[in-house]
Rosetta silent file (secondary structure, phi, psi, omega in degrees, C-alpha in Angstrom):
SEQUENCE: MREVTLLMCLFSLLGLAVIRPQGLEASVVYVTSGVFVVISFLVLWQFWNGRNWARWLVLAYSALSLPNLFLLSSVPTVAKFLLAAEAALGVWLLFWLNTAPVRAFFRSRGESAAA
SCORE:     score description
SCORE:     0.000 S_00000001
   1 L     0.000  -41.152 -177.868   61.033   39.479  -56.708 S_00000001
   2 H   -60.953  -45.223 -176.873   64.647   38.405  -57.232 S_00000001
   3 H   -64.086  -40.745 -179.349   65.730   39.475  -53.736 S_00000001
   4 H   -65.302  -45.719  179.842   62.819   37.734  -52.051 S_00000001
   5 H   -63.108  -43.312  178.621   63.415   34.491  -53.938 S_00000001
   6 H   -64.498  -38.209  178.229   67.146   34.541  -53.205 S_00000001
   7 H   -64.442  -41.335  176.809   66.465   35.221  -49.514 S_00000001
   8 H   -65.397  -37.327  174.489   64.108   32.237  -49.362 S_00000001
   9 H   -61.913  -42.853 -179.530   66.757   30.073  -51.061 S_00000001
  10 H   -62.629  -44.305  178.567   69.303   31.229  -48.496 S_00000001
  11 H   -63.164  -37.624  178.939   66.963   30.346  -45.593 S_00000001
  12 H   -62.789  -45.015  178.824   66.363   26.944  -47.120 S_00000001
  13 H   -70.704  -38.488  178.912   70.090   26.202  -47.302 S_00000001
  14 H   -64.383  -36.633  176.969   70.797   27.670  -43.841 S_00000001
  15 H   -61.007  -37.459  177.462   68.103   25.425  -42.392 S_00000001
  16 H   -69.364  -37.296 -177.743   69.938   22.430  -43.802 S_00000001
  17 H   -72.010  -26.395 -175.177   73.271   23.683  -42.439 S_00000001
  18 H   -82.364  -21.205 -176.316   71.912   24.225  -38.909 S_00000001
  19 L   -63.459  129.548  177.555   70.529   20.697  -38.466 S_00000001
  20 L  -133.890   68.518 -178.603   72.609   18.676  -36.041 S_00000001
  21 L   -72.673  155.977  179.702   70.837   15.331  -35.504 S_00000001
  22 L  -120.949  153.192  173.893   72.260   12.657  -33.212 S_00000001
  23 L    90.296 -170.292 -175.827   72.071    8.866  -33.357 S_00000001
  24 L   -67.352  -26.749 -177.259   71.275    6.351  -36.023 S_00000001
  25 L   -81.252    1.465 -177.048   68.470    8.427  -37.516 S_00000001
  26 H   -57.808  -41.675 -178.780   70.848   11.268  -38.446 S_00000001
  27 H   -65.338  -37.617  177.863   71.168   10.073  -42.014 S_00000001
  28 H   -64.004  -40.278  179.148   67.382    9.911  -42.364 S_00000001
  29 H   -64.608  -44.658 -179.871   67.108   13.502  -41.084 S_00000001
  30 H   -63.780  -42.275  179.809   69.783   14.687  -43.538 S_00000001
  31 H   -66.304  -45.188  179.923   68.180   12.885  -46.496 S_00000001
  32 H   -61.997  -44.545  179.052   64.698   14.139  -45.598 S_00000001
  33 H   -64.961  -39.715  176.977   66.002   17.679  -45.172 S_00000001
  34 H   -62.056  -42.853  177.343   67.879   17.468  -48.457 S_00000001
  35 H   -62.693  -41.035  178.014   64.742   16.329  -50.273 S_00000001
  36 H   -61.012  -41.522  179.485   62.863   19.214  -48.650 S_00000001
  37 H   -64.531  -43.342  179.196   65.489   21.703  -49.886 S_00000001
  38 H   -61.489  -45.245  178.780   65.279   20.312  -53.441 S_00000001
  39 H   -62.920  -41.868 -179.048   61.461   20.560  -53.382 S_00000001
  40 H   -65.584  -35.772  176.699   61.642   24.082  -51.973 S_00000001
  41 H   -67.228  -37.338  176.240   64.037   25.116  -54.763 S_00000001
  42 H   -64.129  -43.085  177.781   61.639   23.690  -57.367 S_00000001
  43 H   -65.691  -42.026 -179.766   58.765   25.632  -55.823 S_00000001
  44 H   -66.231  -31.053  175.975   60.870   28.786  -55.594 S_00000001
  45 H   -64.725  -42.625  178.187   61.783   28.456  -59.263 S_00000001
  46 H   -69.556  -34.792  174.050   58.098   28.404  -60.120 S_00000001
  47 H   -60.677  -46.702  178.097   57.518   31.304  -57.687 S_00000001
  48 H   -57.542  -38.234 -179.628   60.240   33.233  -59.535 S_00000001
  49 L   -82.276    4.202  173.046   58.460   32.496  -62.791 S_00000001
  50 L    83.499   24.063  178.532   55.205   33.941  -61.436 S_00000001
  51 L   -79.084  125.011 -175.834   53.163   30.794  -60.876 S_00000001
  52 H   -65.904  -33.807  177.731   50.264   31.590  -58.567 S_00000001
  53 H   -62.792  -33.586  178.702   50.200   28.084  -57.065 S_00000001
  54 H   -71.044  -36.344  175.255   53.806   28.607  -55.964 S_00000001
  55 H   -59.492  -41.956  178.499   52.766   31.933  -54.390 S_00000001
  56 H   -64.882  -38.265  176.944   50.128   30.039  -52.433 S_00000001
  57 H   -66.796  -38.180  177.089   52.708   27.480  -51.251 S_00000001
  58 H   -65.895  -38.979  176.858   55.031   30.298  -50.165 S_00000001
  59 H   -62.243  -43.609  179.283   52.108   31.881  -48.278 S_00000001
  60 H   -63.706  -43.743  178.782   51.398   28.549  -46.549 S_00000001
  61 H   -64.282  -37.935  178.156   55.047   28.062  -45.652 S_00000001
  62 H   -62.226  -42.703  178.009   55.186   31.621  -44.324 S_00000001
  63 H   -64.570  -38.545 -179.171   52.214   30.953  -42.072 S_00000001
  64 H   -73.164  -17.277  178.314   53.794   27.708  -40.864 S_00000001
  65 H   -73.816  -19.791 -178.139   57.029   29.492  -39.967 S_00000001
  66 L   -69.805  -44.571  177.220   55.288   31.395  -37.183 S_00000001
  67 H   -63.344  -19.063  177.668   54.607   28.447  -34.810 S_00000001
  68 H   -61.695  -18.270  178.099   58.328   27.612  -35.061 S_00000001
  69 H   -62.043  -24.946  178.101   58.884   30.515  -32.652 S_00000001
  70 H   -69.118  -15.074 -179.735   57.699   28.187  -29.881 S_00000001
  71 H   -86.475   -5.294 -171.941   60.876   26.116  -30.471 S_00000001
  72 H   -56.451  -34.265 -177.830   63.211   29.001  -29.590 S_00000001
  73 H   -74.603  -14.925 -173.515   63.874   27.773  -26.047 S_00000001
  74 H  -113.167   11.779 -178.191   64.944   24.308  -27.217 S_00000001
  75 L  -123.051  160.431  178.069   67.348   25.052  -30.092 S_00000001
  76 L   -64.642  165.929 -174.235   70.944   26.309  -30.292 S_00000001
  77 H   -58.289  -43.864 -179.639   71.650   30.033  -30.648 S_00000001
  78 H   -61.525  -42.462  179.098   72.264   29.929  -34.405 S_00000001
  79 H   -66.102  -35.022  176.447   68.977   28.128  -34.943 S_00000001
  80 H   -59.567  -46.388  178.666   67.205   30.694  -32.728 S_00000001
  81 H   -61.680  -44.337 -178.896   68.379   33.471  -35.021 S_00000001
  82 H   -62.568  -45.077 -179.757   67.376   31.505  -38.102 S_00000001
  83 H   -64.434  -40.808  179.038   63.895   30.699  -36.753 S_00000001
  84 H   -67.316  -43.066  178.788   63.291   34.314  -35.707 S_00000001
  85 H   -66.109  -38.102  178.916   64.516   35.687  -39.039 S_00000001
  86 H   -67.112  -38.640  177.610   62.436   33.148  -40.955 S_00000001
  87 H   -66.979  -39.547  177.737   59.339   34.089  -38.948 S_00000001
  88 H   -62.228  -44.018  176.697   60.001   37.789  -39.606 S_00000001
  89 H   -63.388  -39.244  178.515   60.305   37.055  -43.311 S_00000001
  90 H   -60.556  -43.812  177.941   57.135   34.965  -43.084 S_00000001
  91 H   -62.066  -44.526 -179.405   55.163   37.856  -41.556 S_00000001
  92 H   -64.423  -42.357  179.907   56.435   40.217  -44.252 S_00000001
  93 H   -64.617  -38.992  177.757   55.642   37.707  -47.047 S_00000001
  94 H   -59.017  -37.063  176.292   52.126   37.187  -45.698 S_00000001
  95 H   -75.638  -54.673 -171.594   51.581   40.906  -46.098 S_00000001
  96 H   -62.761  -42.789 -177.791   53.535   41.533  -49.314 S_00000001
  97 L   -70.200   -9.633  178.171   52.240   38.563  -51.296 S_00000001
  98 L  -106.390    8.487  174.893   48.683   39.724  -50.647 S_00000001
  99 L   -77.104  154.322 -175.414   49.138   43.269  -51.939 S_00000001
 100 H   -59.344  -43.807 -179.492   47.250   44.172  -55.108 S_00000001
 101 H   -63.943  -38.458 -178.640   50.335   44.685  -57.334 S_00000001
 102 H   -71.181  -43.433  176.131   51.883   41.366  -56.368 S_00000001
 103 H   -59.825  -41.324  178.664   48.633   39.441  -56.791 S_00000001
 104 H   -63.434  -38.740  177.441   48.197   41.103  -60.196 S_00000001
 105 H   -59.611  -48.360 -178.932   51.746   40.080  -61.161 S_00000001
 106 H   -68.436  -36.910  177.472   51.055   36.425  -60.338 S_00000001
 107 H   -63.785  -45.646 -177.620   47.643   36.550  -62.015 S_00000001
 108 H   -68.234  -37.025  178.162   49.019   38.033  -65.225 S_00000001
 109 H   -69.047  -35.763  178.906   51.907   35.550  -65.333 S_00000001
 110 H   -68.395  -38.195 -179.703   49.522   32.650  -64.771 S_00000001
 111 H   -69.017  -38.994 -179.342   47.206   33.803  -67.557 S_00000001
 112 H   -70.814  -28.974  178.530   50.089   34.191  -70.045 S_00000001
 113 H   -74.371  -32.346 -179.906   51.378   30.719  -69.172 S_00000001
 114 H   -74.245  -24.859 -176.952   47.931   29.198  -69.714 S_00000001
 115 L   -77.938    0.000    0.000   47.559   30.805  -73.144 S_00000001
């Protein structure tokens, strides 16, 4: 769990580092991306703590990372690598987070938090 969470944190930070907006809206893009990173870290903290709702958000984000592959022809080389690696991680997470032991982990953590 630790390795997966740290890898998702790394991808979140790398996504912020790869952004290279141009023009007057650049500051808006940086602020919006920064807010997204902060929200993703809050969700990942809850994911780390075994909250099932955070697992569902990670599953949704993993599914949404797949259509990003259509952007590969229009982004710089570093971003291509990042999008491809993020999609590969997304495919793996879609599988792994739906295995019986992982679902049981999140279910048991959610029940103990509710008690």
